[in-house]
C-alpha positions, 0 to 999 in steps of 0.5 A: 136484278132477280125476278121477272120484271113485266113493267116497261120502265121503272116506276117512280120511287116513294122516296119521301115515304121511305125516308119517313119510315126510315126515321121511324124505324131508326128512332124505334131502334135507338129507343129500345136499344139505348134510351129505354135501358139508359133513361127509363128503366132505371126510373120504373121497370114498367117502361119495359111494357113499351117493348111489346107493341114494338115487336110488331115492327120487326117485319115492317122494318125488314120490309123497308130493308127489302126495298133497299135490297131491290134498289127501291129505297132511293134512286141514287145507288150509293144512298140506297146502299148506305141506307141498307148498310145502316139499317142492316146494322140496326137489324142485326146482320150485314147488308151484303149477307141479307141482300145476296141471300134474298136475291138468290132466293128470287133466282132459286125460288121453289126449287128443291135446293131452296124450298124451306119445307121441302124434303125428298122421301126417297132420301129422307123422311118427315121426321128427319126433316122436321128438326131443321125445318122447325129450327129455321121457321121458329128463329133459326133463320134470323139467328144464322143471319145474326151470327154469320159475320163471325165466320168472316172474322177468321183469316181469309185462307181459313174461310176459303179452306172451310168453304172448300172443305165443308160447303157443297158448291152446288148448294145455296150456301155454296153459291153464296159463299162464292160471292162472300169470299171475294176480298171486297165482300170479306172486307165489307162483311167484317166492317159491318159485322164488327158494327153489328156486334158493337151495337148490340154488345153496347146495348147489352151493357146499357141494359145491365141487370135488365139484360134478359129484356134485350134477350127477349127483344132479340128473341121476338125479332128472331121468331117473327122474322123467321116464322113469317119469311116462308109464309108466302111459299109454304106448300106452293108449286115446285120449280115455279121460280116466279110463284109466291102467294098473295095473302089477305090482310086487313088494309091497315096491317097490309100498309104497315107491312109495306104490302109485303103480303102481296108477295106474288105480285112482288116476285113477278114484278120485283122492280115495283115499289111497295106503294104500287103493289096493290095497284098492280095486284088489282090490275093483273090478279085480284085474287088472294091465295089465302089468309095471312094468319091462317097460312102462317099457322099452317106452317106448323104442319111441318115439312112437305114431301117434294113429290106431293107438291110436284104432283098436286101443285098448290092446294090453296083456297083462293079469296076474291078481292074485297072479301074478308077471308 
C-alpha cells in the first residue's frame, strides 16, 4: 500500500457504517439515473429540482470509493474489490483505473511529474500551462476517467503499440499503462468499461427528451470531482510525497465528506479508516493549513512555477483546532 503508515497495527474498520453509506449512495444512483426519469419526470418536470442537492453527494461517494481503493471498506479483500468495482460502475469509471491512478498519486505526490498545478518556467510559461491546468480542475480529470475505457476496447496489439509510440514510459501515464496493458488488466477494464457505458447509455435512454438533465448531472459530477481533487495539494511543498493539507470544514460537512478534508493525516497514515482520522489529527497535528472553501477558490489563481514552491515552500496560513477560520 502506498504511503507512510505510522500505526503499528491496522485499526478496526467501520464496516457497518461503510455498508450503510454504500446503501445510501447506491440508492441515490438508482434514483437519479433510473427512478427519476422513468417514474417521476413523466408526472411532473419539477421533480428535476431534486437533482440539485444530490450534486453535493458526488464527493462523499468518491470518498467511500477511496476507502475501497485503500482496502478500508471491508476486511475481506474480495468484498472490498467487489464493492469498488460496483461503485466504480455507478461512479463512471473502472475501479482498476481509479485505484491504480490514486495509489500512484500517493507514490509520486508533489513530484514535478505529478503536481497538477506545477510548471517549469525554464521549459514553459504560465500562459501555456493554463489551458491544461484549467481543463483538469474544471472537469477534465473526471472526463478522462469516464472516457478512459474506450482505449482498451481496441485490439491488444494496437493498445500496446499506442502506448509504445505515444506515451512517455517515464511519465505518470506511462507508469500506469505498464499495469493497465497486462492481459488481466485489459480484460477487467473492458468488462467494467462495457458496464459503465451500458449503465449510462441506458440512463440516457430512460431520460428521453429530458436527456439534458442527465448531461447536467454528469457535468456537475465532473466539476465537483475534478475541482476538489487537488485542493489539498495546491501550492504545497514540492517533492514531499507525504505532504497534503488538512483543511477546515464545519463538522457536519467534514463528516459527510468522510473526513476527507483531513487529507494530510491520510497521506501520512493511509491505513487509517475515515472514522479515525479526526482522532489521529488531534493526537498528532491539531493544525489546519487553511479553510477548505477558500483554498478551493484559490486554485483559480492558476498554475504555479515549480521554482517558486521549491524555494518558498508552502505559504499557507494555519488555523488552530476549534477555530472557525
